[in-house]
N, CA, C and O atoms as CSV, one atom per row, in Angstrom:
chain,resi,resn,atom,element,x,y,z
A,1,MET,N,N,113.746,122.275,108.603
A,1,MET,CA,C,112.369,121.870,108.384
A,1,MET,C,C,111.719,121.642,109.760
A,1,MET,O,O,112.342,121.077,110.659
A,2,GLU,N,N,110.500,122.074,109.910
A,2,GLU,CA,C,109.797,121.963,111.184
A,2,GLU,C,C,109.274,120.544,111.411
A,2,GLU,O,O,109.014,119.805,110.461
A,3,THR,N,N,109.126,120.181,112.676
A,3,THR,CA,C,108.682,118.837,113.054
A,3,THR,C,C,107.338,118.456,112.428
A,3,THR,O,O,107.222,117.343,111.915
A,4,PRO,N,N,106.310,119.325,112.442
A,4,PRO,CA,C,105.039,118.934,111.808
A,4,PRO,C,C,105.199,118.621,110.314
A,4,PRO,O,O,104.547,117.712,109.801
A,5,THR,N,N,106.047,119.356,109.628
A,5,THR,CA,C,106.282,119.088,108.204
A,5,THR,C,C,106.959,117.741,108.021
A,5,THR,O,O,106.605,116.987,107.115
A,6,ILE,N,N,107.924,117.430,108.867
A,6,ILE,CA,C,108.617,116.136,108.792
A,6,ILE,C,C,107.635,114.992,109.055
A,6,ILE,O,O,107.635,113.988,108.343
A,7,ILE,N,N,106.810,115.152,110.074
A,7,ILE,CA,C,105.803,114.129,110.383
A,7,ILE,C,C,104.842,113.963,109.212
A,7,ILE,O,O,104.501,112.840,108.839
A,8,GLY,N,N,104.408,115.069,108.637
A,8,GLY,CA,C,103.499,115.007,107.481
A,8,GLY,C,C,104.138,114.308,106.295
A,8,GLY,O,O,103.495,113.494,105.631
A,9,LEU,N,N,105.392,114.618,106.025
A,9,LEU,CA,C,106.087,113.967,104.910
A,9,LEU,C,C,106.260,112.475,105.149
A,9,LEU,O,O,106.056,111.676,104.235
A,10,LEU,N,N,106.634,112.088,106.369
A,10,LEU,CA,C,106.772,110.662,106.685
A,10,LEU,C,C,105.438,109.933,106.574
A,10,LEU,O,O,105.374,108.829,106.033
A,11,ALA,N,N,104.377,110.544,107.084
A,11,ALA,CA,C,103.046,109.935,106.971
A,11,ALA,C,C,102.652,109.776,105.505
A,11,ALA,O,O,102.123,108.739,105.106
A,12,GLY,N,N,102.911,110.799,104.716
A,12,GLY,CA,C,102.595,110.734,103.291
A,12,GLY,C,C,103.381,109.667,102.567
A,12,GLY,O,O,102.836,108.953,101.727
A,13,ILE,N,N,104.658,109.553,102.885
A,13,ILE,CA,C,105.504,108.534,102.254
A,13,ILE,C,C,104.979,107.139,102.587
A,13,ILE,O,O,104.825,106.299,101.700
A,14,LEU,N,N,104.705,106.898,103.867
A,14,LEU,CA,C,104.255,105.560,104.276
A,14,LEU,C,C,102.901,105.194,103.677
A,14,LEU,O,O,102.721,104.073,103.201
A,15,THR,N,N,101.948,106.122,103.694
A,15,THR,CA,C,100.625,105.791,103.144
A,15,THR,C,C,100.671,105.663,101.623
A,15,THR,O,O,99.921,104.876,101.045
A,16,THR,N,N,101.529,106.417,100.987
A,16,THR,CA,C,101.651,106.322,99.532
A,16,THR,C,C,102.336,105.025,99.124
A,16,THR,O,O,101.887,104.349,98.198
A,17,VAL,N,N,103.415,104.675,99.805
A,17,VAL,CA,C,104.160,103.452,99.496
A,17,VAL,C,C,103.292,102.211,99.715
A,17,VAL,O,O,103.536,101.170,99.104
A,18,SER,N,N,102.294,102.313,100.569
A,18,SER,CA,C,101.435,101.158,100.842
A,18,SER,C,C,100.676,100.687,99.593
A,18,SER,O,O,100.187,99.558,99.564
A,19,PHE,N,N,100.574,101.526,98.578
A,19,PHE,CA,C,99.889,101.134,97.345
A,19,PHE,C,C,100.794,100.348,96.400
A,19,PHE,O,O,100.300,99.670,95.499
A,20,LEU,N,N,102.082,100.427,96.587
A,20,LEU,CA,C,103.005,99.759,95.665
A,20,LEU,C,C,102.839,98.246,95.600
A,20,LEU,O,O,102.859,97.703,94.496
A,21,PRO,N,N,102.676,97.523,96.719
A,21,PRO,CA,C,102.502,96.070,96.584
A,21,PRO,C,C,101.283,95.689,95.728
A,21,PRO,O,O,101.353,94.750,94.936
A,22,GLN,N,N,100.175,96.414,95.886
A,22,GLN,CA,C,98.980,96.130,95.085
A,22,GLN,C,C,99.240,96.400,93.612
A,22,GLN,O,O,98.854,95.614,92.747
A,23,LEU,N,N,99.894,97.513,93.339
A,23,LEU,CA,C,100.196,97.886,91.963
A,23,LEU,C,C,101.148,96.879,91.329
A,23,LEU,O,O,100.932,96.450,90.195
A,24,ILE,N,N,102.185,96.505,92.041
A,24,ILE,CA,C,103.159,95.539,91.507
A,24,ILE,C,C,102.500,94.185,91.269
A,24,ILE,O,O,102.742,93.551,90.242
A,25,LYS,N,N,101.674,93.741,92.203
A,25,LYS,CA,C,100.999,92.444,92.044
A,25,LYS,C,C,100.066,92.465,90.836
A,25,LYS,O,O,100.061,91.526,90.040
A,26,ALA,N,N,99.286,93.518,90.697
A,26,ALA,CA,C,98.362,93.613,89.555
A,26,ALA,C,C,99.136,93.669,88.242
A,26,ALA,O,O,98.725,93.061,87.253
A,27,TRP,N,N,100.236,94.383,88.227
A,27,TRP,CA,C,101.064,94.514,87.017
A,27,TRP,C,C,101.664,93.160,86.632
A,27,TRP,O,O,101.611,92.758,85.469
A,28,ARG,N,N,102.230,92.466,87.612
A,28,ARG,CA,C,102.906,91.186,87.331
A,28,ARG,C,C,101.934,90.072,86.960
A,28,ARG,O,O,102.185,89.315,86.022
A,29,THR,N,N,100.826,89.970,87.691
A,29,THR,CA,C,99.897,88.863,87.462
A,29,THR,C,C,98.875,89.165,86.371
A,29,THR,O,O,98.208,88.263,85.862
A,30,LYS,N,N,98.761,90.441,86.020
A,30,LYS,CA,C,97.732,90.877,85.060
A,30,LYS,C,C,96.344,90.432,85.518
A,30,LYS,O,O,95.472,90.100,84.715
A,31,SER,N,N,96.176,90.440,86.833
A,31,SER,CA,C,94.918,90.033,87.441
A,31,SER,C,C,94.478,91.101,88.441
A,31,SER,O,O,95.224,91.479,89.344
A,32,THR,N,N,93.249,91.573,88.255
A,32,THR,CA,C,92.704,92.586,89.158
A,32,THR,C,C,91.298,92.209,89.617
A,32,THR,O,O,90.523,93.068,90.037
A,33,GLY,N,N,90.979,90.937,89.535
A,33,GLY,CA,C,89.637,90.480,89.876
A,33,GLY,C,C,89.229,90.768,91.308
A,33,GLY,O,O,88.047,90.973,91.584
A,34,ASP,N,N,90.180,90.785,92.219
A,34,ASP,CA,C,89.862,91.028,93.631
A,34,ASP,C,C,89.900,92.499,94.008
A,34,ASP,O,O,89.720,92.843,95.176
A,35,ILE,N,N,90.131,93.371,93.037
A,35,ILE,CA,C,90.176,94.813,93.301
A,35,ILE,C,C,88.825,95.423,92.948
A,35,ILE,O,O,88.290,95.182,91.865
A,36,SER,N,N,88.285,96.202,93.853
A,36,SER,CA,C,86.999,96.857,93.626
A,36,SER,C,C,87.201,98.148,92.831
A,36,SER,O,O,87.853,99.079,93.303
A,37,LEU,N,N,86.638,98.195,91.628
A,37,LEU,CA,C,86.725,99.395,90.798
A,37,LEU,C,C,86.005,100.560,91.467
A,37,LEU,O,O,86.508,101.684,91.464
A,38,VAL,N,N,84.839,100.302,92.036
A,38,VAL,CA,C,84.071,101.369,92.688
A,38,VAL,C,C,84.876,101.967,93.842
A,38,VAL,O,O,84.926,103.187,93.998
A,39,MET,N,N,85.498,101.122,94.639
A,39,MET,CA,C,86.306,101.621,95.759
A,39,MET,C,C,87.427,102.514,95.257
A,39,MET,O,O,87.658,103.584,95.821
A,40,TYR,N,N,88.123,102.102,94.218
A,40,TYR,CA,C,89.231,102.908,93.715
A,40,TYR,C,C,88.760,104.195,93.063
A,40,TYR,O,O,89.440,105.215,93.176
A,41,VAL,N,N,87.628,104.184,92.388
A,41,VAL,CA,C,87.095,105.418,91.801
A,41,VAL,C,C,86.736,106.407,92.907
A,41,VAL,O,O,87.068,107.589,92.815
A,42,VAL,N,N,86.066,105.934,93.939
A,42,VAL,CA,C,85.729,106.796,95.073
A,42,VAL,C,C,87.013,107.295,95.749
A,42,VAL,O,O,87.102,108.462,96.133
A,43,PHE,N,N,87.991,106.421,95.891
A,43,PHE,CA,C,89.261,106.795,96.496
A,43,PHE,C,C,89.967,107.874,95.678
A,43,PHE,O,O,90.494,108.836,96.237
A,44,VAL,N,N,89.978,107.715,94.355
A,44,VAL,CA,C,90.610,108.702,93.475
A,44,VAL,C,C,89.934,110.068,93.632
A,44,VAL,O,O,90.614,111.094,93.662
A,45,ILE,N,N,88.624,110.085,93.730
A,45,ILE,CA,C,87.913,111.343,93.931
A,45,ILE,C,C,88.326,111.965,95.272
A,45,ILE,O,O,88.603,113.162,95.345
A,46,GLY,N,N,88.366,111.154,96.321
A,46,GLY,CA,C,88.766,111.652,97.629
A,46,GLY,C,C,90.190,112.187,97.643
A,46,GLY,O,O,90.447,113.254,98.200
A,47,VAL,N,N,91.112,111.457,97.037
A,47,VAL,CA,C,92.511,111.901,96.989
A,47,VAL,C,C,92.631,113.179,96.159
A,47,VAL,O,O,93.433,114.054,96.486
A,48,SER,N,N,91.856,113.290,95.108
A,48,SER,CA,C,91.862,114.519,94.303
A,48,SER,C,C,91.424,115.711,95.143
A,48,SER,O,O,91.992,116.798,95.032
A,49,LEU,N,N,90.420,115.507,95.976
A,49,LEU,CA,C,89.955,116.580,96.858
A,49,LEU,C,C,91.014,116.927,97.907
A,49,LEU,O,O,91.215,118.101,98.217
A,50,TRP,N,N,91.695,115.907,98.456
A,50,TRP,CA,C,92.783,116.166,99.393
A,50,TRP,C,C,93.909,116.946,98.717
A,50,TRP,O,O,94.499,117.841,99.322
A,51,LEU,N,N,94.202,116.611,97.480
A,51,LEU,CA,C,95.232,117.329,96.731
A,51,LEU,C,C,94.833,118.793,96.560
A,51,LEU,O,O,95.649,119.691,96.769
A,52,ALA,N,N,93.587,119.031,96.184
A,52,ALA,CA,C,93.096,120.411,96.044
A,52,ALA,C,C,93.192,121.146,97.379
A,52,ALA,O,O,93.596,122.309,97.426
A,53,TYR,N,N,92.826,120.476,98.444
A,53,TYR,CA,C,92.910,121.054,99.791
A,53,TYR,C,C,94.359,121.436,100.115
A,53,TYR,O,O,94.617,122.528,100.621
A,54,GLY,N,N,95.289,120.546,99.826
A,54,GLY,CA,C,96.696,120.832,100.071
A,54,GLY,C,C,97.197,122.010,99.262
A,54,GLY,O,O,97.995,122.813,99.746
A,55,ILE,N,N,96.727,122.112,98.028
A,55,ILE,CA,C,97.107,123.242,97.179
A,55,ILE,C,C,96.563,124.547,97.760
A,55,ILE,O,O,97.272,125.552,97.814
A,56,PHE,N,N,95.307,124.526,98.192
A,56,PHE,CA,C,94.724,125.726,98.805
A,56,PHE,C,C,95.489,126.153,100.050
A,56,PHE,O,O,95.666,127.346,100.293
A,57,LEU,N,N,95.944,125.180,100.842
A,57,LEU,CA,C,96.686,125.486,102.073
A,57,LEU,C,C,98.177,125.711,101.823
A,57,LEU,O,O,98.904,126.157,102.710
A,58,ASN,N,N,98.621,125.398,100.605
A,58,ASN,CA,C,100.045,125.458,100.271
A,58,ASN,C,C,100.848,124.572,101.224
A,58,ASN,O,O,101.891,124.972,101.741
A,59,SER,N,N,100.331,123.354,101.444
A,59,SER,CA,C,100.954,122.401,102.363
A,59,SER,C,C,101.722,121.352,101.570
A,59,SER,O,O,101.131,120.472,100.944
A,60,LEU,N,N,103.033,121.457,101.604
A,60,LEU,CA,C,103.880,120.544,100.832
A,60,LEU,C,C,103.619,119.071,101.140
A,60,LEU,O,O,103.482,118.286,100.202
A,61,PRO,N,N,103.543,118.653,102.418
A,61,PRO,CA,C,103.291,117.230,102.684
A,61,PRO,C,C,101.971,116.743,102.100
A,61,PRO,O,O,101.913,115.645,101.545
A,62,VAL,N,N,100.917,117.535,102.213
A,62,VAL,CA,C,99.605,117.129,101.696
A,62,VAL,C,C,99.635,117.077,100.171
A,62,VAL,O,O,99.074,116.160,99.571
A,63,ILE,N,N,100.276,118.042,99.552
A,63,ILE,CA,C,100.353,118.083,98.083
A,63,ILE,C,C,101.151,116.893,97.553
A,63,ILE,O,O,100.678,116.165,96.680
A,64,LEU,N,N,102.356,116.695,98.079
A,64,LEU,CA,C,103.210,115.613,97.570
A,64,LEU,C,C,102.591,114.236,97.778
A,64,LEU,O,O,102.536,113.424,96.855
A,65,ALA,N,N,102.128,113.983,98.995
A,65,ALA,CA,C,101.561,112.664,99.294
A,65,ALA,C,C,100.357,112.367,98.412
A,65,ALA,O,O,100.239,111.269,97.870
A,66,ASN,N,N,99.478,113.327,98.268
A,66,ASN,CA,C,98.257,113.068,97.510
A,66,ASN,C,C,98.486,113.078,96.008
A,66,ASN,O,O,97.778,112.381,95.280
A,67,ALA,N,N,99.447,113.843,95.524
A,67,ALA,CA,C,99.761,113.812,94.092
A,67,ALA,C,C,100.306,112.441,93.691
A,67,ALA,O,O,99.886,111.871,92.683
A,68,VAL,N,N,101.234,111.921,94.477
A,68,VAL,CA,C,101.812,110.607,94.158
A,68,VAL,C,C,100.777,109.500,94.363
A,68,VAL,O,O,100.665,108.591,93.541
A,69,THR,N,N,100.022,109.579,95.461
A,69,THR,CA,C,98.981,108.581,95.713
A,69,THR,C,C,97.947,108.592,94.591
A,69,THR,O,O,97.490,107.532,94.162
A,70,LEU,N,N,97.581,109.762,94.119
A,70,LEU,CA,C,96.622,109.868,93.015
A,70,LEU,C,C,97.156,109.168,91.767
A,70,LEU,O,O,96.419,108.442,91.099
A,71,LEU,N,N,98.419,109.381,91.455
A,71,LEU,CA,C,99.004,108.718,90.282
A,71,LEU,C,C,98.995,107.196,90.428
A,71,LEU,O,O,98.647,106.482,89.488
A,72,LEU,N,N,99.374,106.708,91.595
A,72,LEU,CA,C,99.387,105.257,91.821
A,72,LEU,C,C,97.977,104.679,91.748
A,72,LEU,O,O,97.764,103.631,91.139
A,73,ALA,N,N,97.017,105.358,92.366
A,73,ALA,CA,C,95.634,104.871,92.349
A,73,ALA,C,C,95.071,104.899,90.932
A,73,ALA,O,O,94.359,103.977,90.532
A,74,LEU,N,N,95.379,105.938,90.174
A,74,LEU,CA,C,94.908,105.996,88.782
A,74,LEU,C,C,95.517,104.870,87.953
A,74,LEU,O,O,94.859,104.313,87.074
A,75,PHE,N,N,96.757,104.544,88.231
A,75,PHE,CA,C,97.403,103.447,87.518
A,75,PHE,C,C,96.719,102.124,87.846
A,75,PHE,O,O,96.522,101.292,86.961
A,76,ILE,N,N,96.355,101.925,89.110
A,76,ILE,CA,C,95.639,100.712,89.506
A,76,ILE,C,C,94.269,100.667,88.828
A,76,ILE,O,O,93.847,99.604,88.373
A,77,VAL,N,N,93.570,101.796,88.754
A,77,VAL,CA,C,92.275,101.854,88.061
A,77,VAL,C,C,92.460,101.490,86.586
A,77,VAL,O,O,91.668,100.736,86.022
A,78,ALA,N,N,93.512,102.031,85.970
A,78,ALA,CA,C,93.785,101.720,84.561
A,78,ALA,C,C,94.041,100.224,84.368
A,78,ALA,O,O,93.553,99.630,83.407
A,79,LEU,N,N,94.800,99.620,85.273
A,79,LEU,CA,C,95.051,98.178,85.181
A,79,LEU,C,C,93.752,97.398,85.377
A,79,LEU,O,O,93.508,96.406,84.692
A,80,LYS,N,N,92.927,97.848,86.308
A,80,LYS,CA,C,91.639,97.179,86.562
A,80,LYS,C,C,90.788,97.188,85.295
A,80,LYS,O,O,90.189,96.174,84.937
A,81,ILE,N,N,90.738,98.318,84.628
A,81,ILE,CA,C,89.938,98.418,83.394
A,81,ILE,C,C,90.580,97.594,82.271
A,81,ILE,O,O,89.881,96.923,81.511
A,82,ARG,N,N,91.905,97.648,82.175
A,82,ARG,CA,C,92.591,96.911,81.113
A,82,ARG,C,C,92.480,95.401,81.263
A,82,ARG,O,O,92.319,94.694,80.269
A,83,TYR,N,N,92.563,94.898,82.491
A,83,TYR,CA,C,92.577,93.455,82.716
A,83,TYR,C,C,91.228,92.895,83.096
A,83,TYR,O,O,91.157,91.864,83.764
A,84,ARG,N,N,90.168,93.541,82.693
A,84,ARG,CA,C,88.813,93.026,82.992
A,84,ARG,C,C,88.621,91.662,82.422
A,84,ARG,O,O,87.550,91.075,82.573
């Protein structure tokens, strides 16, 4: 595997994993009052566009990172709506 691909995968892993503490906290406390729904909706749109971009480029790091990040962000949005 080439160095740029490794760097891309590591960057994707770290930025994606950064959403887990927020998701776990919202899940456990059933509280999402401090989470901005508008911010997450805009973020989901942006990540969706990054995912499409990665697909167009056939870039594995961009595709994997944004696909997983999109799922985590959508889950946080779902919790935000559920725990209103």
